[in-house]
MARFI-117419 format. One record per residue (C-alpha): residue in one letter; residue number from 1; x, y, z. Coordinates in Angstrom, 1 decimal. Example, Ala and Ser with C-alpha at 12.3 -4.5 7.8 and 13.67 -1.06 7.14 Angstrom:
MARFI-117419
- resn | resi | X | Y | Z
- A | 1 | 12.3 | -4.5 | 7.8
- S | 2 | 13.7 | -1.1 | 7.1
//
This chain:
MARFI-117419
- resn | resi | X | Y | Z
- M | 1 | -0.8 | 3.5 | 20.0
- K | 2 | -1.6 | 1.3 | 17.0
- T | 3 | 0.6 | -1.7 | 16.6
- T | 4 | 1.6 | -2.4 | 13.0
- L | 5 | 2.9 | -5.4 | 11.3
- I | 6 | 6.5 | -4.2 | 11.1
- A | 7 | 6.4 | -3.5 | 14.8
- I | 8 | 5.4 | -7.1 | 15.3
- L | 9 | 7.9 | -8.6 | 12.8
- L | 10 | 11.1 | -6.7 | 13.5
- P | 11 | 11.8 | -8.2 | 16.9
- L | 12 | 11.4 | -11.6 | 15.3
- L | 13 | 14.5 | -10.9 | 13.2
- V | 14 | 16.6 | -12.1 | 16.1
- A | 15 | 15.9 | -15.6 | 14.9
- T | 16 | 16.1 | -15.0 | 11.1
- V | 17 | 17.2 | -17.9 | 8.9
- P | 18 | 18.1 | -20.7 | 11.3
- I | 19 | 19.2 | -23.0 | 8.5
- C | 20 | 22.8 | -24.3 | 9.0
- A | 21 | 23.1 | -22.4 | 12.2
- Q | 22 | 26.5 | -22.3 | 13.8
- Q | 23 | 27.9 | -20.7 | 17.0
- P | 24 | 27.6 | -16.9 | 16.9
- V | 25 | 30.8 | -15.2 | 15.8
- S | 26 | 32.3 | -12.3 | 17.8
- V | 27 | 31.1 | -8.8 | 17.2
- P | 28 | 32.8 | -5.4 | 17.9
- A | 29 | 32.8 | -4.5 | 21.5
- N | 30 | 31.1 | -1.1 | 21.0
- T | 31 | 27.8 | -2.5 | 19.8
- A | 32 | 26.0 | -1.2 | 23.0
- D | 33 | 26.6 | 2.3 | 21.8
- Y | 34 | 23.3 | 2.6 | 19.9
- E | 35 | 21.8 | 5.5 | 18.0
- E | 36 | 18.6 | 7.2 | 19.1
- L | 37 | 15.7 | 6.9 | 16.6
- P | 38 | 16.2 | 10.0 | 14.5
- E | 39 | 13.9 | 13.1 | 14.6
- L | 40 | 14.0 | 14.2 | 11.0
- K | 41 | 13.3 | 17.5 | 9.3
- A | 42 | 10.9 | 17.5 | 6.4
- S | 43 | 12.7 | 20.3 | 4.6
- E | 44 | 15.9 | 18.2 | 4.7
- I | 45 | 14.6 | 14.9 | 3.5
- L | 46 | 11.6 | 15.6 | 1.1
- R | 47 | 11.5 | 16.7 | -2.5
- P | 48 | 10.3 | 20.3 | -2.8
- E | 49 | 7.1 | 19.5 | -4.5
- I | 50 | 6.2 | 17.0 | -1.8
- L | 51 | 7.3 | 19.3 | 1.0
- Q | 52 | 5.0 | 22.1 | -0.1
- G | 53 | 2.5 | 22.9 | -2.8
- P | 54 | -0.4 | 25.2 | -3.6
- N | 55 | -2.7 | 23.2 | -1.3
- H | 56 | -0.5 | 21.8 | 1.4
- K | 57 | 2.6 | 22.0 | 3.5
- V | 58 | 4.3 | 19.1 | 5.5
- R | 59 | 5.2 | 20.1 | 9.0
- E | 60 | 8.9 | 20.2 | 9.7
- E | 61 | 9.0 | 17.7 | 12.6
- V | 62 | 9.1 | 14.1 | 11.3
- S | 63 | 9.2 | 11.3 | 13.9
- T | 64 | 10.1 | 7.8 | 13.2
- Y | 65 | 8.2 | 4.8 | 14.6
- S | 66 | 8.7 | 1.2 | 13.9
- G | 67 | 10.5 | 1.9 | 10.7
- A | 68 | 8.0 | 4.4 | 9.3
- N | 69 | 8.4 | 8.2 | 9.0
- R | 70 | 5.4 | 9.9 | 10.5
- F | 71 | 4.3 | 13.0 | 8.7
- T | 72 | 1.7 | 15.7 | 9.5
- I | 73 | 0.3 | 17.5 | 6.5
- E | 74 | -1.4 | 20.9 | 6.8
- S | 75 | -3.8 | 21.6 | 3.9
- T | 76 | -6.6 | 23.9 | 2.8
- F | 77 | -8.9 | 21.0 | 3.5
- G | 78 | -7.7 | 20.1 | 7.0
- V | 79 | -4.8 | 18.3 | 8.7
- F | 80 | -3.9 | 14.8 | 7.5
- E | 81 | -1.5 | 12.3 | 9.0
- A | 82 | 0.7 | 9.9 | 6.9
- E | 83 | 2.4 | 6.9 | 8.4
- G | 84 | 5.3 | 6.2 | 6.1
- N | 85 | 6.8 | 7.6 | 2.9
- E | 86 | 4.4 | 5.8 | 0.6
- M | 87 | 1.3 | 7.1 | 2.5
- L | 88 | 2.7 | 10.7 | 2.3
- V | 89 | 2.8 | 10.5 | -1.5
- R | 90 | -0.7 | 9.2 | -1.5
- R | 91 | -2.0 | 11.9 | 0.7
- V | 92 | -0.3 | 14.8 | -1.2
- N | 93 | -1.8 | 13.4 | -4.4
- E | 94 | -5.2 | 13.2 | -2.7
- I | 95 | -5.0 | 16.7 | -1.5
- N | 96 | -4.4 | 17.9 | -5.0
- A | 97 | -7.3 | 15.8 | -6.2
- I | 98 | -9.6 | 17.3 | -3.6
- A | 99 | -8.6 | 20.7 | -4.8
- K | 100 | -9.4 | 19.8 | -8.4
- L | 101 | -12.8 | 18.3 | -7.4
- K | 102 | -13.7 | 21.4 | -5.3
- E | 103 | -12.7 | 23.6 | -8.2
- T | 104 | -15.0 | 21.6 | -10.5
- S | 105 | -17.8 | 21.8 | -8.0
- R | 106 | -17.8 | 25.6 | -8.3
- T | 107 | -18.3 | 25.7 | -12.0
- D | 108 | -21.6 | 26.4 | -13.8
- A | 109 | -21.3 | 23.1 | -15.6
- Y | 110 | -21.3 | 21.3 | -12.2
- K | 111 | -24.3 | 23.3 | -11.0
- N | 112 | -26.2 | 22.6 | -14.2
- A | 113 | -25.4 | 18.9 | -13.9
- L | 114 | -26.8 | 18.9 | -10.4
- V | 115 | -30.1 | 20.4 | -11.7
- A | 116 | -30.2 | 17.7 | -14.4
- A | 117 | -29.4 | 15.0 | -11.9
- A | 118 | -32.3 | 16.2 | -9.7
- K | 119 | -34.7 | 15.7 | -12.6
- S | 120 | -33.2 | 12.3 | -13.4
- P | 121 | -35.1 | 9.0 | -12.7
- L | 122 | -32.0 | 8.2 | -10.5
- A | 123 | -32.8 | 11.1 | -8.1
- A | 124 | -35.0 | 9.0 | -5.9
- A | 125 | -32.1 | 6.5 | -5.4
- K | 126 | -29.4 | 9.1 | -4.8
- S | 127 | -28.9 | 8.2 | -1.1
- I | 128 | -28.3 | 4.6 | -2.1
- I | 129 | -26.1 | 5.3 | -5.1
- T | 130 | -23.9 | 7.8 | -3.3
- D | 131 | -23.4 | 5.5 | -0.3
- P | 132 | -23.7 | 2.0 | -1.9
- V | 133 | -23.5 | -0.5 | 0.9
- N | 134 | -20.7 | 1.4 | 2.7
- T | 135 | -18.3 | 1.4 | -0.3
- V | 136 | -17.3 | 5.0 | 0.1
- T | 137 | -16.9 | 5.6 | 3.9
- N | 138 | -13.9 | 4.6 | 5.9
- V | 139 | -13.0 | 4.8 | 9.6
- P | 140 | -10.1 | 7.2 | 10.6
- K | 141 | -6.5 | 6.1 | 10.4
- G | 142 | -7.1 | 3.9 | 7.3
- L | 143 | -8.6 | 0.9 | 9.0
- M | 144 | -10.7 | -0.6 | 6.2
- K | 145 | -12.8 | -3.2 | 8.0
- F | 146 | -15.7 | -3.4 | 5.6
- M | 147 | -14.4 | -2.2 | 2.2
- G | 148 | -13.4 | -5.5 | 0.9
- R | 149 | -16.9 | -6.9 | 1.1
- A | 150 | -18.8 | -3.9 | -0.3
- G | 151 | -18.5 | -4.9 | -4.0
- E | 152 | -19.5 | -8.4 | -3.3
- R | 153 | -22.7 | -7.2 | -1.7
- V | 154 | -23.5 | -5.0 | -4.6
- K | 155 | -22.8 | -7.8 | -7.1
- G | 156 | -24.9 | -10.2 | -5.1
- I | 157 | -28.1 | -8.2 | -5.1
- G | 158 | -30.9 | -10.4 | -6.5
- K | 159 | -28.9 | -13.7 | -6.4
- K | 160 | -30.8 | -15.3 | -3.6
- R | 161 | -34.1 | -14.6 | -5.2
- E | 162 | -35.5 | -13.1 | -8.3
- P | 163 | -35.6 | -9.3 | -7.8
- A | 164 | -38.5 | -7.1 | -8.5
- P | 165 | -38.0 | -5.1 | -11.7
- D | 166 | -37.2 | -1.9 | -9.8
- E | 167 | -34.7 | -3.7 | -7.5
- G | 168 | -32.8 | -5.2 | -10.5
- S | 169 | -32.6 | -1.7 | -12.1
- R | 170 | -31.3 | -0.3 | -8.8
- A | 171 | -28.6 | -2.8 | -8.6
- Q | 172 | -27.4 | -2.0 | -12.1
- N | 173 | -27.5 | 1.7 | -11.2
- I | 174 | -25.3 | 1.2 | -8.2
- I | 175 | -22.8 | -0.8 | -10.2
- G | 176 | -22.8 | 2.0 | -12.8
- F | 177 | -22.2 | 4.6 | -10.2
- T | 178 | -19.2 | 2.8 | -8.7
- T | 179 | -17.7 | 2.2 | -12.1
- A | 180 | -18.0 | 5.9 | -12.8
- K | 181 | -16.4 | 6.7 | -9.5
- R | 182 | -13.5 | 4.5 | -10.2
- K | 183 | -12.9 | 6.3 | -13.5
- V | 184 | -13.0 | 9.7 | -11.9
- A | 185 | -10.6 | 8.7 | -9.1
- L | 186 | -8.1 | 7.1 | -11.5
- S | 187 | -8.2 | 10.1 | -13.9
- L | 188 | -7.0 | 12.1 | -10.9
- G | 189 | -4.3 | 9.5 | -10.1
- V | 190 | -5.8 | 8.5 | -6.7
- D | 191 | -7.0 | 5.2 | -5.3
- P | 192 | -10.8 | 4.9 | -5.6
- Y | 193 | -10.8 | 2.9 | -2.3
- S | 194 | -8.6 | 5.4 | -0.4
- S | 195 | -9.2 | 5.6 | 3.4
- N | 196 | -9.3 | 9.4 | 3.0
- D | 197 | -12.9 | 10.3 | 3.8
- V | 198 | -12.5 | 13.9 | 2.7
- L | 199 | -11.5 | 12.6 | -0.8
- Q | 200 | -14.3 | 10.1 | -0.8
- R | 201 | -17.0 | 12.8 | -0.1
- E | 202 | -15.7 | 14.9 | -3.0
- L | 203 | -15.5 | 12.0 | -5.3
- D | 204 | -19.1 | 11.1 | -4.5
- G | 205 | -20.3 | 14.6 | -5.4
- I | 206 | -18.5 | 14.8 | -8.7
- T | 207 | -19.4 | 11.3 | -9.6
- W | 208 | -23.1 | 11.9 | -9.0
- A | 209 | -22.9 | 14.9 | -11.3
- T | 210 | -21.3 | 12.9 | -14.0
- F | 211 | -23.3 | 9.7 | -13.5
- A | 212 | -26.8 | 11.2 | -13.2
- G | 213 | -26.3 | 14.8 | -14.5
- G | 214 | -24.1 | 14.3 | -17.5
- L | 215 | -21.1 | 16.4 | -16.3
- T | 216 | -18.0 | 15.9 | -18.4
- F | 217 | -15.0 | 15.6 | -16.0
- K | 218 | -11.5 | 15.8 | -17.4
- V | 219 | -8.0 | 16.3 | -15.7
- A | 220 | -5.2 | 18.0 | -17.6
- T | 221 | -2.3 | 16.9 | -15.4
- M | 222 | -1.2 | 13.8 | -13.6
- P | 223 | -0.3 | 13.8 | -9.8
- I | 224 | 3.2 | 14.5 | -8.7
- G | 225 | 3.8 | 11.2 | -7.0
- G | 226 | 3.1 | 8.7 | -9.7
- G | 227 | -0.6 | 8.1 | -9.3
- A | 228 | -2.5 | 5.1 | -8.0
- G | 229 | 0.0 | 2.7 | -9.5
- A | 230 | 3.0 | 4.1 | -7.8
- A | 231 | 3.5 | 1.0 | -5.7
- L | 232 | 3.9 | -1.0 | -8.9
- A | 233 | 6.0 | 1.3 | -11.0
- I | 234 | 9.3 | -0.5 | -10.4
- T | 235 | 8.0 | -3.9 | -11.2
- G | 236 | 6.5 | -2.6 | -14.5
- L | 237 | 2.9 | -3.5 | -13.6
- S | 238 | 1.3 | -0.1 | -13.1
- N | 239 | -0.7 | -0.2 | -16.3
- T | 240 | -2.0 | -3.7 | -15.4
- F | 241 | -2.9 | -2.5 | -11.9
- E | 242 | -4.7 | 0.7 | -12.9
- S | 243 | -6.6 | -1.2 | -15.7
- A | 244 | -7.7 | -3.8 | -13.2
- L | 245 | -9.0 | -1.1 | -10.8
- Q | 246 | -10.9 | 0.7 | -13.6
- D | 247 | -12.4 | -2.3 | -15.2
- K | 248 | -13.2 | -4.6 | -12.3
- S | 249 | -15.5 | -4.3 | -9.4
- P | 250 | -14.2 | -5.2 | -5.9
- A | 251 | -15.8 | -8.6 | -6.3
- D | 252 | -14.2 | -9.1 | -9.7
- L | 253 | -10.8 | -8.1 | -8.3
- K | 254 | -11.3 | -10.7 | -5.6
- I | 255 | -12.0 | -13.3 | -8.2
- M | 256 | -8.9 | -12.3 | -10.2
- N | 257 | -6.7 | -12.2 | -7.1
- R | 258 | -8.0 | -15.6 | -5.9
- K | 259 | -7.0 | -17.2 | -9.2
- L | 260 | -3.6 | -15.6 | -9.2
- L | 261 | -2.9 | -16.6 | -5.6
- L | 262 | -3.8 | -20.2 | -6.2
- E | 263 | -1.7 | -20.3 | -9.3
- M | 264 | 1.4 | -19.2 | -7.4
- G | 265 | 0.9 | -22.1 | -4.9
- T | 266 | -0.9 | -20.3 | -2.1
- S | 267 | -3.1 | -22.7 | -0.2
- S | 268 | -6.9 | -22.3 | -0.3
- A | 269 | -7.0 | -21.4 | 3.4
- D | 270 | -4.3 | -18.8 | 3.2
- T | 271 | -5.9 | -17.4 | 0.0
- D | 272 | -9.3 | -17.0 | 1.7
- A | 273 | -7.6 | -15.5 | 4.8
- L | 274 | -6.0 | -12.7 | 2.8
- L | 275 | -9.0 | -12.0 | 0.7
- K | 276 | -11.1 | -11.7 | 3.8
- N | 277 | -8.6 | -9.5 | 5.6
- T | 278 | -10.1 | -6.0 | 5.9
- A | 279 | -6.8 | -4.4 | 6.5
- F | 280 | -6.3 | -4.7 | 2.7
- S | 281 | -8.6 | -2.5 | 0.5
- P | 282 | -9.4 | -3.9 | -2.9
- S | 283 | -6.6 | -1.9 | -4.4
- E | 284 | -4.1 | -2.8 | -1.8
- E | 285 | -5.0 | -6.5 | -2.0
- T | 286 | -4.5 | -6.3 | -5.8
- A | 287 | -1.2 | -4.4 | -5.6
- F | 288 | 0.2 | -7.1 | -3.2
- V | 289 | -1.0 | -10.0 | -5.4
- L | 290 | 0.4 | -8.4 | -8.6
- N | 291 | 3.8 | -7.7 | -7.0
- L | 292 | 4.0 | -11.4 | -5.9
- K | 293 | 2.8 | -12.5 | -9.4
- S | 294 | 5.7 | -10.6 | -11.0
- M | 295 | 8.2 | -12.9 | -9.2
- E | 296 | 7.6 | -15.6 | -11.7
- G | 297 | 9.4 | -18.9 | -10.8
- V | 298 | 10.0 | -18.0 | -7.2
- T | 299 | 8.7 | -20.7 | -4.9
- G | 300 | 7.2 | -20.0 | -1.4
- R | 301 | 5.3 | -16.9 | -2.3
- G | 302 | 2.3 | -18.4 | -0.6
- A | 303 | 4.2 | -18.4 | 2.7
- F | 304 | 4.4 | -14.6 | 2.5
- V | 305 | 0.7 | -14.5 | 1.8
- A | 306 | 0.0 | -16.5 | 5.0
- V | 307 | 2.1 | -14.1 | 7.1
- A | 308 | 0.4 | -11.1 | 5.6
- A | 309 | -3.1 | -12.5 | 6.1
- K | 310 | -2.4 | -13.5 | 9.7
- N | 311 | -0.6 | -10.4 | 11.0
- S | 312 | -2.1 | -7.5 | 9.1
- S | 313 | -4.7 | -5.5 | 11.0
- A | 314 | -4.3 | -2.0 | 9.7
- E | 315 | -3.6 | -0.1 | 6.5
- A | 316 | 0.0 | 0.5 | 7.5
- D | 317 | 0.4 | -3.3 | 7.6
- A | 318 | -1.0 | -3.7 | 4.1
- I | 319 | 1.4 | -1.1 | 2.8
- F | 320 | 4.3 | -2.8 | 4.5
- C | 321 | 3.5 | -6.0 | 2.7
- I | 322 | 3.0 | -4.3 | -0.7
- E | 323 | 6.2 | -2.4 | -0.5
- T | 324 | 8.2 | -5.4 | 0.8
- A | 325 | 6.9 | -7.5 | -2.0
- E | 326 | 7.8 | -4.7 | -4.4
- L | 327 | 11.4 | -4.7 | -3.2
- M | 328 | 11.6 | -8.4 | -3.6
- A | 329 | 10.2 | -8.2 | -7.1
- M | 330 | 12.6 | -5.4 | -8.0
- L | 331 | 15.6 | -7.4 | -6.8
- H | 332 | 14.4 | -10.5 | -8.6
- Q | 333 | 14.1 | -8.6 | -11.9
- K | 334 | 17.2 | -6.5 | -11.7
- G | 335 | 20.2 | -8.4 | -10.8
- N | 336 | 19.4 | -10.7 | -7.9
- P | 337 | 17.1 | -13.4 | -9.2
- L | 338 | 15.4 | -15.1 | -6.3
- A | 339 | 14.8 | -18.8 | -5.9
- R | 340 | 12.4 | -19.0 | -3.0
- I | 341 | 10.8 | -17.2 | -0.2
- T | 342 | 10.9 | -18.8 | 3.2
- V | 343 | 9.3 | -17.7 | 6.5
- V | 344 | 11.1 | -17.7 | 9.8
- N | 345 | 9.2 | -16.8 | 12.9
- D | 346 | 6.6 | -15.0 | 10.7
- F | 347 | 9.1 | -13.0 | 8.8
- P | 348 | 9.5 | -13.4 | 5.0
- V | 349 | 13.2 | -14.0 | 3.9
- C | 350 | 14.4 | -14.6 | 0.4
- V | 351 | 17.1 | -16.9 | -0.9
- A | 352 | 18.6 | -15.9 | -4.2
- K | 353 | 19.6 | -18.4 | -6.9
- D | 354 | 23.2 | -17.8 | -6.1
- G | 355 | 22.6 | -18.8 | -2.4
- T | 356 | 22.5 | -15.2 | -1.0
- T | 357 | 20.1 | -14.7 | 1.8
- V | 358 | 18.1 | -11.6 | 1.0
- V | 359 | 16.2 | -9.6 | 3.6
- A | 360 | 14.0 | -7.0 | 1.9
- L | 361 | 12.3 | -4.4 | 4.2
- Q | 362 | 10.0 | -1.5 | 3.7
- W | 363 | 11.8 | 0.7 | 6.2
- D | 364 | 11.8 | 4.5 | 5.8
- S | 365 | 14.6 | 5.5 | 8.2
- A | 366 | 16.9 | 2.8 | 9.7
- A | 367 | 19.4 | 3.5 | 12.5
- W | 368 | 21.8 | 1.4 | 14.6
- T | 369 | 19.6 | 0.3 | 17.5
- A | 370 | 19.5 | -2.8 | 19.7
- R | 371 | 17.0 | -4.3 | 17.4
- A | 372 | 19.3 | -3.8 | 14.4
- D | 373 | 22.2 | -5.2 | 16.5
- N | 374 | 20.2 | -8.4 | 17.2
- F | 375 | 19.3 | -8.7 | 13.6
- A | 376 | 22.9 | -8.5 | 12.5
- K | 377 | 24.0 | -11.0 | 15.1
- S | 378 | 21.3 | -13.5 | 14.1
- L | 379 | 22.4 | -13.3 | 10.4
- Q | 380 | 26.0 | -13.6 | 11.5
- A | 381 | 25.3 | -16.7 | 13.5
- Q | 382 | 24.3 | -18.7 | 10.4
- G | 383 | 27.8 | -19.8 | 9.6
- K | 384 | 30.0 | -20.1 | 6.6
- E | 385 | 27.6 | -22.3 | 4.5
- R | 386 | 25.5 | -19.3 | 3.8
- S | 387 | 28.0 | -16.4 | 4.2
- Q | 388 | 26.5 | -14.0 | 1.6
- Y | 389 | 23.8 | -11.7 | 2.9
- L | 390 | 22.0 | -8.7 | 1.4
- V | 391 | 19.9 | -6.3 | 3.4
- A | 392 | 17.7 | -4.3 | 1.0
- L | 393 | 15.8 | -1.3 | 2.4
- S | 394 | 13.3 | 1.0 | 0.7
- G | 395 | 14.4 | 4.2 | 2.5
- M | 396 | 17.4 | 5.7 | 4.2
- I | 397 | 20.0 | 4.0 | 6.4
- S | 398 | 22.2 | 5.9 | 8.8
- P | 399 | 26.0 | 5.9 | 8.2
- R | 400 | 26.5 | 4.2 | 11.5
- L | 401 | 24.1 | 1.3 | 10.7
- R | 402 | 25.7 | 0.9 | 7.3
- Q | 403 | 29.1 | 0.7 | 8.9
- E | 404 | 28.0 | -1.8 | 11.6
- L | 405 | 26.3 | -4.1 | 9.1
- E | 406 | 29.1 | -4.0 | 6.5
- S | 407 | 31.7 | -4.7 | 9.3
- R | 408 | 29.8 | -7.9 | 9.9
- G | 409 | 29.9 | -8.9 | 6.3
- L | 410 | 26.4 | -7.9 | 5.4
- R | 411 | 25.9 | -6.2 | 2.1
- V | 412 | 23.5 | -3.2 | 2.3
- Q | 413 | 21.4 | -1.5 | -0.3
- D | 414 | 19.2 | 1.4 | 0.7
- R | 415 | 16.9 | 4.0 | -1.0
- L | 416 | 15.6 | 1.3 | -3.4
- S | 417 | 12.2 | 2.9 | -3.3
- P | 418 | 12.8 | 6.5 | -2.1
- G | 419 | 9.3 | 7.8 | -2.9
- P | 420 | 9.1 | 11.4 | -1.6
- L | 421 | 12.7 | 11.5 | -0.5
- K | 422 | 15.3 | 13.8 | -2.1
//
């Protein structure tokens, strides 16, 4: 089974915030009476439009694993898995986008565009344009090992030597195709660098018809989940995010992100490590950086970058980092201004300006387990000099866990980023 970043980091919470550590204080005697990880029902936790739509239905059984709800989505186009609330919203949007693309591919306008494309001077280069240096294919489960470098390879054509005239033209055509594809994807409210290979194939087909065949592609409605900028909606950066995706190639996004990371105090080594980490697609890398950027004045953001770069090896890890940074930014902007981010045993912890220790977690369904007990004890052990603590979770917390944490003096906020939840 795939190990994700949150699975690596949560056990490390037993040593969270060792500053001013004192002897542990006593805890209630019944702490060994832990809860089982919940087995949830999709019909009980999901908004109706997420649970079922004209093109999909989420299976009723929802298991929880390492803090993430795990969903299975049955659709007209196959069965999809979604690890976590955020990924579920993405996949439902993508299924609706696939339906729209397939609907368009059945029209006379699309068929006529294919005929025109076949007569276009670009026809000879179709195999290159529709699969430009691996920019549109992804391995299963969202592992994006080569996506981050694709745009750099396109942009770098001809830089090592003077290209022949037809080679230079080809490079421009490839860049034109990928620009057109980004616009099609964003008009549908989906990520142009999604790991969903079914979506990518459909995007390629429609983009080829628009790019080489002159098809006009328009979408009347937006997706139900907030679109490609959903992960940045709370911090108010969704317009900036989507504009960057539309206007910039992957290489240009990397240049922008490098500049922003260095400006916020990230070391050159950690900046390079994140930008080379293939667990982050160009869009996910940009979302993470923009969420961090929105925390103006907060020191130590580079420490979070270092942790993300070192420990992320899958798309679920990238989403954990993005969503956790989003929670931090939301707290910083709405009532709990942060002073700094510090890293303890590879886990990012915030300290607010009023001295409160803030632990923000992208956690879909949290229960009272041995891990949560150790976490509470470790915070409790920090002593009176830092007695205010806030645990901020994106998803749901069980009544038992809330009771146990609050009985230990830990303030709890949950459902800060409920996503598909009711």
